[in-house]
N, CA, C and O of each residue as an XYZ file, in Angstrom:
868
protein
N     106.641     17.549     89.935
C     107.537     17.669     88.878
C     107.931     16.228     88.459
O     107.901     15.152     89.056
N     108.283     16.575     87.307
C     108.842     15.429     86.853
C     109.942     15.835     85.585
O     109.516     16.413     84.585
N     111.470     15.456     85.735
C     112.116     15.722     84.721
C     112.230     14.823     83.515
O     111.664     13.730     83.543
N     113.009     15.252     82.324
C     113.212     14.831     81.039
C     114.283     15.000     80.868
O     114.718     16.103     80.538
N     115.231     13.668     81.089
C     116.166     13.772     80.478
C     116.849     13.949     78.960
O     117.929     14.423     78.609
N     115.809     13.396     78.265
C     115.907     13.619     77.013
C     115.630     14.742     75.903
O     115.411     14.728     74.692
N     115.768     15.931     77.111
C     115.537     16.865     76.493
C     116.705     17.341     75.366
O     117.794     17.358     75.941
N     116.809     17.666     74.187
C     117.321     18.379     73.322
C     117.876     19.816     73.545
O     116.957     20.603     73.770
N     119.156     20.411     73.548
C     119.610     21.786     73.797
C     118.859     22.587     72.575
O     118.603     22.109     71.470
N     118.567     23.910     73.028
C     117.497     24.851     72.503
C     118.901     25.549     71.915
O     120.017     25.627     72.428
N     118.252     26.155     70.278
C     119.266     26.718     69.486
C     118.332     27.665     69.410
O     117.107     27.567     69.474
N     119.164     28.780     69.237
C     118.407     30.289     68.759
C     118.805     31.051     67.461
O     120.022     31.239     67.475
N     118.245     31.532     66.401
C     118.310     31.799     65.131
C     117.270     33.348     65.218
O     116.057     33.470     65.045
N     118.207     34.270     65.518
C     117.208     35.539     65.385
C     117.850     36.765     64.667
O     118.992     36.640     64.223
N     117.272     37.781     64.548
C     117.664     38.895     63.702
C     117.352     40.068     64.758
O     116.496     39.811     65.604
N     117.990     41.382     64.790
C     117.434     42.560     65.130
C     117.966     43.426     64.765
O     119.180     43.313     64.592
N     117.394     44.521     64.518
C     117.021     45.940     64.176
C     117.210     47.048     65.109
O     116.636     46.967     66.195
N     117.904     48.035     64.857
C     118.055     48.822     66.112
C     118.132     50.217     65.681
O     119.057     50.373     64.884
N     117.496     51.250     65.926
C     117.870     52.717     65.442
C     117.601     53.777     66.608
O     116.695     53.664     67.433
N     118.639     54.956     66.544
C     118.748     55.843     67.162
C     118.986     56.810     66.827
O     119.831     56.916     65.938
N     118.281     58.124     67.440
C     118.068     59.332     67.059
C     118.651     60.439     67.988
O     118.239     60.473     69.147
N     119.412     61.185     67.646
C     119.860     62.212     68.568
C     119.832     63.444     68.124
O     120.268     63.565     66.980
N     119.460     64.418     68.651
C     118.985     65.757     68.876
C     119.654     66.503     69.946
O     120.129     65.899     70.907
N     119.727     67.927     69.827
C     120.511     68.120     71.218
C     119.380     68.319     72.317
O     119.868     68.555     73.422
N     118.007     68.284     72.292
C     117.026     68.161     73.244
C     116.400     67.248     73.679
O     115.760     67.333     74.728
N     116.480     65.909     72.758
C     115.842     64.641     72.482
C     116.370     63.525     72.009
O     116.961     63.616     70.933
N     116.305     62.348     72.606
C     116.964     60.665     72.104
C     115.928     60.132     71.889
O     114.924     60.293     72.583
N     116.011     59.339     70.792
C     114.819     58.262     70.962
C     115.758     56.840     70.194
O     116.600     56.854     69.296
N     115.223     55.780     70.938
C     115.961     54.675     70.344
C     114.703     53.283     70.132
O     113.696     53.047     70.800
N     115.019     52.885     69.471
C     114.094     51.559     68.874
C     114.461     50.764     68.653
O     115.528     50.833     68.042
N     113.976     49.570     68.916
C     115.003     48.222     68.676
C     113.595     47.388     68.363
O     112.532     47.685     68.909
N     113.757     46.183     67.301
C     112.698     45.278     66.814
C     113.410     43.685     66.674
O     114.463     43.540     66.052
N     112.817     42.717     67.221
C     113.751     41.580     66.991
C     112.785     40.322     66.777
O     111.621     40.260     67.175
N     113.592     39.173     65.965
C     112.706     38.023     65.912
C     113.522     36.807     66.017
O     114.576     36.649     65.400
N     113.076     36.081     66.700
C     113.861     34.943     67.273
C     113.327     33.599     66.889
O     112.305     33.384     67.541
N     113.625     32.604     66.076
C     113.422     31.750     65.995
C     114.032     30.387     67.104
O     115.233     30.196     67.292
N     113.365     29.882     67.488
C     114.012     28.797     68.741
C     113.766     27.485     68.454
O     112.616     27.121     68.698
N     114.505     26.679     68.011
C     114.297     25.032     67.782
C     114.879     24.821     69.351
O     115.719     25.387     70.051
N     113.852     23.558     69.521
C     113.838     22.865     70.671
C     113.515     23.630     71.996
O     113.735     23.120     73.095
N     113.056     24.705     71.860
C     112.606     25.307     72.967
C     112.064     24.721     74.259
O     110.967     24.191     74.090
N     112.460     24.675     75.323
C     112.089     23.925     76.463
C     111.005     24.462     76.985
O     111.174     25.411     77.751
N     109.659     24.004     76.712
C     108.701     24.419     77.606
C     108.010     23.579     78.388
O     107.966     22.350     78.323
N     107.327     24.510     79.333
C     106.731     23.440     80.493
C     105.491     23.063     79.795
O     105.097     23.681     78.805
N     104.707     21.781     80.439
C     103.662     21.063     79.917
C     102.739     20.115     81.259
O     103.245     20.162     82.380
N     101.883     19.583     81.141
C     100.979     19.182     82.021
C     101.303     17.618     81.559
O     100.479     17.146     80.776
N     102.480     16.704     81.979
C     102.435     15.594     81.926
C     101.353     14.327     82.316
O     101.412     13.904     83.470
N     100.486     13.788     81.490
C     100.006     12.521     81.967
C     100.353     11.618     82.734
O     101.382     11.051     82.367
N      99.677     11.056     84.144
C     100.313      9.980     84.828
C     100.423      8.511     83.493
O      99.557      8.313     82.641
N     101.582      7.755     83.647
C     101.462      6.987     82.738
C     101.477      5.486     83.269
O     101.295      4.581     82.455
N     101.709      5.172     84.735
C     101.508      4.223     85.495
C     101.194      4.576     87.057
O     101.432      5.730     87.416
N     100.766      3.814     87.834
C     100.381      4.291     89.090
C     101.797      4.036     89.843
O     102.611      3.164     89.539
N     101.898      4.851     90.743
C     103.213      4.835     91.728
C     102.762      5.060     92.864
O     102.105      6.080     93.075
N     103.082      3.944     94.057
C     102.687      3.923     95.141
C     102.591      5.523     96.275
O     103.628      6.188     96.269
N     101.711      5.930     96.941
C     101.780      7.459     97.637
C     101.407      8.559     96.592
O     101.259      9.723     96.966
N     101.266      8.227     95.389
C     101.466      9.475     94.026
C     100.054      9.162     93.842
O      99.790      8.001     93.528
N      98.709     10.339     94.041
C      97.430     10.279     93.626
C      97.277     11.104     92.177
O      96.269     10.977     91.482
N      98.402     11.964     91.806
C      98.081     13.025     90.797
C      97.809     12.040     89.390
O      98.305     11.071     88.815
N      96.760     12.922     89.279
C      96.898     12.081     87.482
C      97.742     12.711     86.346
O      97.723     12.236     85.210
N      98.702     14.111     86.780
C      99.393     14.747     85.906
C     100.385     15.627     86.854
O     100.120     15.902     88.024
N     101.402     15.971     86.265
C     102.669     16.657     86.524
C     103.108     17.356     86.026
O     103.063     17.257     84.799
N     103.764     18.430     86.582
C     104.207     19.337     85.476
C     105.774     18.626     84.922
O     106.520     17.985     85.662
N     106.003     18.885     83.633
C     107.285     18.254     83.254
C     107.809     19.191     81.970
O     107.218     20.219     81.640
N     108.924     18.720     81.340
C     109.577     19.622     80.206
C     109.283     18.918     79.026
O     109.288     17.698     78.867
N     108.977     19.980     78.050
C     109.050     18.918     76.265
C     109.671     20.144     75.684
O     109.759     21.289     76.126
N     110.075     19.598     74.577
C     111.013     20.605     73.462
C     109.565     20.945     72.482
O     108.783     20.123     72.004
N     109.543     22.045     72.411
C     109.000     22.734     70.871
C     109.705     23.742     70.061
O     110.779     24.333     70.179
N     108.860     23.744     69.300
C     109.853     24.830     68.095
C     108.794     26.146     68.851
O     107.633     26.088     69.256
N     109.768     27.266     68.815
C     109.119     28.648     69.226
C     109.811     29.561     68.420
O     110.956     29.419     67.992
N     108.801     30.821     68.174
C     108.945     32.231     67.648
C     108.834     33.099     68.667
O     107.903     32.975     69.462
N     109.499     33.818     68.759
C     109.409     35.140     69.633
C     109.738     36.606     68.622
O     110.614     36.694     67.762
N     108.890     37.521     68.975
C     109.071     38.319     68.155
C     108.311     39.836     69.083
O     107.247     39.835     69.702
N     109.296     41.033     68.891
C     108.991     42.003     69.752
C     109.477     43.111     69.243
O     110.134     43.037     68.205
N     109.179     44.769     70.077
C     109.681     45.613     69.883
C     109.874     46.263     71.064
O     108.919     46.177     71.837
N     110.948     46.976     71.497
C     110.704     48.153     72.544
C     111.343     49.488     71.855
O     112.102     49.587     70.890
N     110.856     50.314     72.560
C     111.584     51.967     72.315
C     111.370     52.582     73.162
O     110.342     52.505     73.835
N     112.588     53.597     73.398
C     112.137     54.571     74.857
C     113.067     56.069     74.281
O     114.059     55.924     73.568
N     112.655     57.239     74.640
C     112.645     58.306     74.375
C     112.840     59.237     75.347
O     112.344     59.060     76.460
N     113.599     60.370     75.054
C     113.726     61.555     76.338
C     113.574     62.800     75.683
O     113.579     62.954     74.462
N     113.445     63.639     76.496
C     113.492     65.191     75.869
C     113.341     66.033     76.839
O     112.698     65.953     77.886
N     114.172     67.074     76.277
C     114.394     68.315     77.513
C     113.009     69.288     77.127
O     113.139     69.966     76.108
N     111.930     69.384     77.735
C     111.252     70.678     77.353
C     111.536     72.047     77.205
O     111.425     72.878     76.303
N     112.141     72.016     78.961
C     112.327     73.581     79.038
C     113.228     73.213     80.552
O     112.547     72.843     81.509
N     114.856     73.335     80.738
C     115.407     73.201     81.978
C     114.459     73.986     83.443
O     113.941     75.094     83.306
N     114.401     73.480     84.296
C     114.924     72.028     84.100
C     113.771     70.784     84.136
O     114.010     69.737     84.738
N     112.766     70.970     83.574
C     111.714     69.856     82.989
C     112.194     69.204     81.918
O     112.521     69.818     80.902
N     112.304     67.661     82.046
C     112.518     67.007     81.032
C     111.186     65.349     81.118
O     110.666     64.735     82.050
N     111.147     65.255     79.915
C     109.966     64.013     79.783
C     110.572     62.786     79.098
O     111.253     62.946     78.085
N     110.325     61.398     79.679
C     110.599     60.320     79.225
C     109.844     59.030     79.371
O     109.067     58.755     80.285
N     110.192     58.239     78.302
C     109.228     56.965     78.594
C     109.540     55.733     77.329
O     110.065     55.981     76.243
N     109.160     54.643     77.706
C     109.338     53.541     77.090
C     108.349     52.570     76.942
O     107.456     52.590     77.789
N     108.295     51.682     76.021
C     107.237     50.750     75.587
C     107.995     49.480     74.922
O     108.962     49.495     74.160
N     107.338     48.478     75.390
C     107.632     47.335     75.127
C     106.568     46.445     74.645
O     105.436     46.429     75.130
N     106.962     45.714     73.685
C     105.638     44.397     73.627
C     106.665     43.059     73.076
O     107.750     43.208     72.515
N     106.098     41.932     73.355
C     106.668     40.789     72.705
C     105.451     39.798     72.598
O     104.521     39.801     73.404
N     105.564     38.837     71.378
C     104.615     38.028     71.278
C     105.506     36.821     71.084
O     106.583     36.792     70.488
N     104.818     35.746     71.743
C     105.727     34.535     71.767
C     104.696     33.341     71.217
O     103.597     33.279     71.766
N     105.004     32.407     70.169
C     104.038     31.422     70.002
C     105.021     30.116     69.803
O     106.242     30.249     69.717
N     104.415     28.949     69.744
C     104.721     28.005     69.909
C     104.380     26.496     68.852
O     103.214     26.337     68.491
N     104.977     25.918     68.607
C     104.347     24.757     67.710
C     103.560     23.956     68.534
O     104.111     23.498     69.535
N     102.294     23.667     68.313
C     101.493     22.555     69.648
C     102.044     21.140     69.407
O     102.516     20.695     68.362
N     101.891     20.552     70.543
C     102.412     18.903     70.634
C     101.044     18.213     71.130
O     100.943     17.989     72.336
N     100.015     17.874     70.294
C      98.686     17.424     70.166
C      99.121     15.913     71.163
O      98.495     15.508     72.142
N     100.018     15.465     70.721
C     100.440     14.301     71.417
C     100.655     14.153     72.651
O     100.327     13.244     73.413
N     101.298     15.216     72.838
C     101.466     15.550     74.996
C     100.167     16.279     75.171
O     100.002     16.723     76.308
N      99.451     16.448     74.526
C      98.058     17.746     75.506
C      98.992     18.844     75.333
O      99.372     19.048     76.486
N      99.535     19.598     74.645
C     100.177     20.732     74.294
C      99.361     21.057     73.261
O      99.652     20.557     72.174
N      98.049     22.039     73.344
C      97.368     22.326     72.120
C      97.496     23.856     72.168
O      97.129     24.510     71.191
N      97.804     24.226     72.838
C      98.214     26.030     72.895
C      99.196     26.216     71.956
O     100.216     25.531     71.882
N      98.838     27.350     71.064
C     100.212     27.909     70.537
C     100.628     28.906     70.702
O     101.146     29.642     69.862
N     100.391     29.180     72.339
C     100.754     30.802     72.635
C     102.199     30.235     73.918
O     102.121     29.391     74.811
N     103.044     30.853     73.626
C     103.583     30.703     75.413
C     103.486     30.804     76.480
O     102.691     31.705     76.747
N     103.879     30.349     77.300
C     103.435     30.383     79.021
C     104.317     31.930     79.287
O     105.208     32.402     78.580
N     103.723     32.488     80.539
C     104.494     33.869     80.938
C     105.124     34.738     79.973
O     106.280     35.150     80.074
N     104.232     35.031     78.922
C     104.853     36.104     78.057
C     104.206     37.473     78.634
O     103.165     37.619     79.274
N     105.301     38.573     78.137
C     104.587     39.996     79.099
C     103.793     40.261     78.142
O     103.798     39.603     77.101
N     103.032     41.217     78.348
C     101.778     41.865     77.756
C     102.669     43.367     77.152
O     103.858     43.678     77.231
N     101.782     43.887     76.701
C     101.900     45.354     76.047
C     102.634     46.185     77.460
O     102.030     45.981     78.513
N     103.590     46.884     77.526
C     103.676     47.903     79.181
C     104.416     48.986     78.487
O     105.148     48.789     77.517
N     104.132     50.430     79.171
C     104.721     51.640     78.819
C     104.945     51.997     79.883
O     104.290     51.475     80.785
N     106.000     53.075     80.241
C     105.805     54.269     81.388
C     106.178     55.536     80.611
O     106.653     55.549     79.476
N     105.872     56.710     81.455
C     105.840     57.867     81.144
C     106.418     58.744     82.228
O     105.514     59.093     82.987
N     107.471     59.177     82.541
C     108.105     60.018     83.441
C     108.127     61.569     83.407
O     108.578     61.949     82.327
N     107.777     62.625     84.260
C     108.129     63.770     84.185
C     108.819     64.121     85.462
O     108.559     63.811     86.624
N     110.046     65.063     84.787
C     111.036     64.873     85.905
C     111.585     66.382     85.800
O     111.921     67.023     84.804
N     111.552     66.894     87.787
C     112.092     68.761     87.322
C     113.277     68.179     88.097
O     113.240     67.141     88.758
N     114.299     68.958     87.935
C     115.675     68.196     88.660
C     116.562     69.693     88.181
O     116.692     69.985     86.992
N     117.180     70.633     89.413
C     117.876     71.747     89.217
C     119.166     71.188     89.190
O     120.009     71.999     88.806
N     119.575     70.143     89.452
C     120.987     70.022     90.386
C     120.884     69.817     91.763
O     121.865     69.285     92.281
N     119.778     70.154     92.615
C     119.933     70.332     93.729
C     118.913     69.191     94.348
O     119.012     68.062     94.830
N     117.542     70.455     93.956
C     116.310     69.231     94.122
C     115.761     68.911     93.185
O     115.757     69.531     92.121
N     115.085     67.670     93.468
C     114.363     67.284     92.324
C     112.975     66.630     92.655
O     112.565     66.298     93.767
N     112.242     66.501     91.247
C     111.058     65.411     91.782
C     110.300     64.862     90.250
O     110.133     65.587     89.270
N     109.914     63.422     90.352
C     109.335     62.754     89.316
C     108.092     62.076     89.509
O     107.800     61.479     90.545
N     107.182     62.199     88.249
C     105.953     61.597     88.627
C     106.052     60.673     87.352
O     106.336     60.889     86.174
N     105.723     59.631     88.026
C     105.865     58.109     86.578
C     104.915     57.071     87.007
O     104.802     56.285     87.948
N     104.022     57.511     85.506
C     103.145     56.639     85.389
C     103.309     55.169     84.296
O     103.648     55.169     83.113
N     102.933     53.970     85.182
C     102.921     52.831     84.382
C     101.861     52.053     83.920
O     100.800     51.916     84.530
N     102.085     51.635     83.045
C     100.566     50.821     82.509
C     100.913     49.665     81.796
O     101.908     49.553     81.081
N      99.823     48.570     82.073
C     100.230     47.604     81.479
C      98.935     46.974     80.843
O      97.942     47.004     81.570
N      98.827     46.538     79.881
C      97.599     46.065     78.703
C      97.173     44.604     79.479
O      97.932     44.044     80.269
N      96.073     44.184     79.181
C      95.699     42.678     79.640
C      96.380     41.795     79.023
O      96.731     42.014     77.863
N      96.622     40.924     79.499
C      97.412     39.564     78.829
C      96.667     38.242     78.351
O      96.799     37.149     78.901
N      95.839     38.512     77.209
C      95.145     37.035     76.777
C      95.766     36.445     76.379
O      95.351     35.356     76.775
N      96.725     36.230     75.702
C      97.491     35.095     74.609
C      98.333     34.613     76.135
O      99.322     35.112     76.672
N      97.447     33.405     76.551
C      98.069     32.542     77.668
C      97.890     30.965     76.758
O      97.180     30.646     75.804
N      98.994     30.156     77.654
C      98.978     29.179     77.381
C      97.985     28.017     77.978
O      98.407     27.310     78.894
N      96.725     27.832     77.481
C      95.686     27.257     78.238
C      95.933     26.216     78.328
O      95.781     25.874     79.501
N      96.358     25.185     77.529
C      96.741     23.890     77.739
C      97.156     23.594     79.021
O      96.695     22.577     79.540
N      98.241     24.549     79.876
C      98.763     24.510     81.080
C      98.105     25.013     81.888
O      98.671     25.245     82.956
N      96.981     25.313     81.784
C      95.830     26.155     82.659
C      96.172     27.553     83.016
O      95.491     28.034     83.921
N      97.103     28.315     82.480
C      97.725     29.659     82.610
C      96.577     30.468     82.368
O      95.927     30.328     81.332
N      96.201     31.518     83.467
C      94.810     32.115     83.276
C      95.380     33.540     82.609
O      96.592     33.540     82.394
N      94.754     34.572     82.309
C      94.954     35.880     81.837
C      94.904     36.530     82.841
O      94.101     36.275     83.738
N      95.824     37.579     82.892
C      96.200     38.833     83.597
C      95.477     39.832     83.068
O      95.507     39.914     81.840
N      94.566     40.943     83.910
C      94.166     41.672     84.079
C      94.984     42.880     83.652
O      96.151     42.906     84.041
N      94.495     43.977     82.838
C      95.276     45.257     82.798
C      95.234     46.304     83.892
O      94.233     46.345     84.607
N      96.142     47.078     84.070
C      96.385     47.966     85.050
C      97.196     49.117     84.904
O      98.164     49.046     84.147
N      96.932     50.251     85.558
C      97.900     51.495     85.485
C      98.101     52.054     87.110
O      97.227     52.202     87.964
N      99.266     52.252     87.186
C      99.878     52.817     88.289
C     100.525     54.123     88.413
O     101.052     54.442     87.347
N     100.642     54.830     89.172
C     101.358     56.379     89.420
C     102.767     56.391     90.704
O     102.747     56.141     91.910
N     103.254     56.568     90.300
C     104.674     56.701     91.369
C     104.864     58.216     91.380
O     104.569     58.912     90.409
N     105.387     58.718     92.559
C     106.104     59.578     92.779
C     107.066     59.646     93.592
O     107.087     59.012     94.647
N     108.037     60.469     93.179
C     109.260     60.583     93.963
C     109.925     62.188     94.151
O     109.901     62.984     93.212
N     110.582     62.571     95.647
C     111.218     63.589     95.395
C     112.278     63.737     96.538
O     112.128     63.263     97.664
N     113.285     64.396     96.149
C     114.358     64.684     97.101
C     115.168     65.433     96.796
O     114.875     66.070     95.784
N     116.567     65.772     97.450
C     117.387     67.017     97.340
C     119.194     66.386     97.297
O     119.410     65.232     97.669
N     119.719     66.791     97.079
C     121.273     66.499     97.046
C     121.974     67.866     97.527
O     121.674     69.032     97.270
N     122.932     67.367     98.255
C     124.031     68.411     98.967
C     125.127     68.092     99.053
O     125.453     67.582    100.125
N     125.955     68.215     98.206
C     127.393     67.500     98.299
C     127.278     66.098     98.146
O     126.432     65.534     97.452
N     127.998     65.658     98.696
C     128.064     63.855     98.616
C     126.896     63.056     99.039
O     126.780     61.830     99.029
N     125.881     64.139     99.489
C     124.592     63.359    100.416
C     123.767     63.437     99.248
O     124.056     64.217     98.341
N     122.529     62.519     99.185
C     121.361     62.450     98.577
C     120.165     62.013     99.053
O     120.310     60.792     99.103
N     119.231     62.237     99.377
C     118.110     62.148    100.205
C     116.898     61.955     99.333
O     116.562     62.892     98.608
N     116.238     60.882     99.331
C     114.740     60.983     98.418
C     113.919     60.081     98.988
O     114.370     59.001     99.369
N     112.520     60.423     99.131
C     111.330     59.963     99.605
C     110.259     59.987     98.392
O     110.399     60.684     97.387
N     109.218     59.162     98.627
C     108.413     58.908     97.619
C     107.274     58.177     98.162
O     107.190     57.814     99.336
N     106.179     57.927     97.021
C     105.213     57.104     97.428
C     105.152     56.165     95.915
O     105.168     56.731     94.822
N     105.083     54.705     96.061
C     104.820     53.896     94.977
C     103.345     53.164     95.122
O     102.821     52.611     96.090
N     102.950     53.354     93.951
C     101.529     53.079     93.628
C     100.760     53.735     94.659
O     100.221     53.255     95.656
N     100.821     55.151     94.151
C     100.052     56.298     94.756
C      98.598     55.918     94.758
O      97.986     56.108     95.810
N      98.001     55.442     93.801
C      96.414     55.426     94.173
C      95.875     53.942     94.444
O      94.840     53.510     93.937
N      96.729     53.193     95.333
C      96.822     51.854     95.931
C      95.731     51.091     95.170
O      94.629     50.673     95.524
N      96.437     51.042     93.938
C      95.905     49.999     92.789
C      96.022     48.639     93.058
O      97.106     48.200     93.443
N      94.927     47.808     92.889
C      95.110     46.405     92.953
C      95.474     45.829     91.693
O      94.685     45.781     90.749
N      96.683     45.376     91.648
C      97.048     44.289     90.608
C      98.481     43.299     90.417
O      99.533     43.479     91.032
N      98.274     42.457     89.624
C      99.311     40.994     89.684
C      99.748     41.346     88.856
O      99.346     42.132     87.998
N     100.928     40.655     89.016
C     101.796     40.704     87.587
C     102.017     39.436     86.632
O     101.770     38.485     87.373
N     102.233     39.112     85.821
C     101.968     38.277     84.543
C     102.898     36.875     84.678
O     102.591     35.769     84.233
N     104.229     37.266     85.485
C     104.835     36.358     85.268
C     105.198     35.904     86.475
O     106.135     36.382     87.116
N     104.412     34.867     86.891
C     104.078     34.218     88.521
C     103.155     32.896     88.440
O     102.670     32.380     89.447
N     102.899     32.226     86.659
C     102.186     31.626     87.031
C     102.819     29.807     87.336
O     102.193     28.850     87.793
N     104.089     29.884     86.921
C     104.514     28.812     87.140
C     105.322     28.398     88.659
O     105.846     27.290     88.776
N     105.347     29.208     89.554
C     105.863     29.134     90.881
C     104.662     29.432     91.924
O     103.786     30.292     91.836
N     104.883     28.445     92.964
C     104.129     28.102     93.788
C     103.864     29.788     94.667
O     104.717     30.671     94.576
N     102.791     29.943     95.331
C     101.428     29.254     95.090
C     100.531     29.472     93.833
O      99.398     29.031     93.634
N     101.496     30.451     92.834
C     100.653     30.801     91.896
C     100.157     29.918     91.202
O      98.972     30.164     90.975
N     100.621     28.702     90.611
C     100.406     27.895     89.645
C      98.830     27.054     89.811
O      98.095     26.616     88.926
N      98.659     27.038     91.408
C      97.440     26.589     91.952
C      96.190     27.348     91.366
O      95.039     26.924     91.469
N      96.555     28.536     90.729
C      95.136     29.645     90.517
C      95.121     30.217     91.298
O      93.967     30.622     91.436
N      96.183     30.850     92.557
C      95.584     31.838     93.464
C      96.218     32.891     92.989
O      97.340     32.777     92.493
N      95.413     34.368     93.101
C      96.210     35.514     92.555
C      96.271     35.820     93.885
O      95.436     35.725     94.784
N      97.938     36.385     93.843
C      98.154     37.105     94.768
C      98.827     38.422     94.591
O      99.967     38.398     94.129
N      98.182     39.790     94.950
C      98.449     40.819     94.540
C      99.692     41.489     95.083
O     100.024     41.331     96.257
N     100.422     42.278     94.192
C     101.505     43.073     94.484
C     101.164     44.184     95.654
O     100.013     44.486     95.968
N     102.268     44.706     96.207
C     102.223     45.452     97.242
C     101.018     46.686     96.860
O     100.679     46.663     95.677
N     100.396     47.666     97.655
C      99.487     48.729     97.746
C     100.259     49.659     98.033
O     101.447     49.350     98.125
N      99.912     50.957     98.248
C     100.409     51.734     98.320
C     101.650     51.837     99.348
O     101.540     51.531    100.535
N     102.458     52.153     98.947
C     103.984     52.163     99.930
C     104.856     53.575     99.842
O     105.154     54.264     98.867
N     105.114     53.707    101.101
C     106.372     54.685    101.090
C     107.393     54.689    101.349
O     107.620     54.127    102.421
N     108.302     55.122    100.803
C     109.867     54.862    100.990
C     110.659     55.818    101.172
O     110.283     56.751    100.461
N     111.728     56.136    101.858
C     113.005     56.899    101.805
C     114.200     56.018    101.578
O     114.358     54.897    102.061
N     115.012     56.656    100.792
C     116.384     56.456    100.311
C     117.420     57.591    100.515
O     117.262     58.766    100.184
N     118.577     57.012    101.153
C     119.632     58.169    101.327
C     120.857     57.208    101.036
O     120.864     56.001    101.279
N     122.091     58.078    100.370
C     122.694     57.581     99.702
C     124.358     58.701    100.217
O     124.249     59.859    100.623
N     125.468     58.109    100.082
C     126.757     59.012    100.547
C     127.517     58.684     99.150
O     127.365     57.531     98.745
N     128.017     59.228     98.658
C     129.006     59.008     97.367
C     130.376     59.325     98.203
O     130.506     60.275     98.975
N     131.365     58.354     97.903
C     132.652     58.717     98.427
C     133.844     57.950     98.082
O     134.940     58.273     98.539
């Protein structure tokens, strides 16, 4: 890694648009945004300019100012189907682009480590004492990556999580299974940190069990 003391501070100019619709048994919230970021600090692969004793690398990670644009949407909602059953979910998507710097070898127009389309859907039964929840999580394939930095695409995946529990007075106990079907998957926000930047795929945990207990006082 090589620092860059000549970096200029970033400046963000953006606009947000939000909307909420509420009904006795349902609520929907949506948000859209557009951000222009002048002098966005991006990581890039800097070429070695001079020989340094003991350093054999031909390039190093460093930082550079680029002009970037981020736009995205987020939405969430919940509805009570029939007590004690309710459904809820959310979805998010962001697109990040930058102005290439061909003079530095930054030829990609896609910002690194940008999350792909992601959605969650939950079905919950809760009578105040007993509760259970089934959750589905889906992430799309991320193909918009910074190839000039060597960033690789991330496969799509889908997960299921199951939780059940009970409340008694001030005590609440819950148990569940995360990644119910033992799905193999890797997260997208892992490229700049060791050992991920070497290209190694490190999977997230497979099927795992958990128990939580809490007491309110």
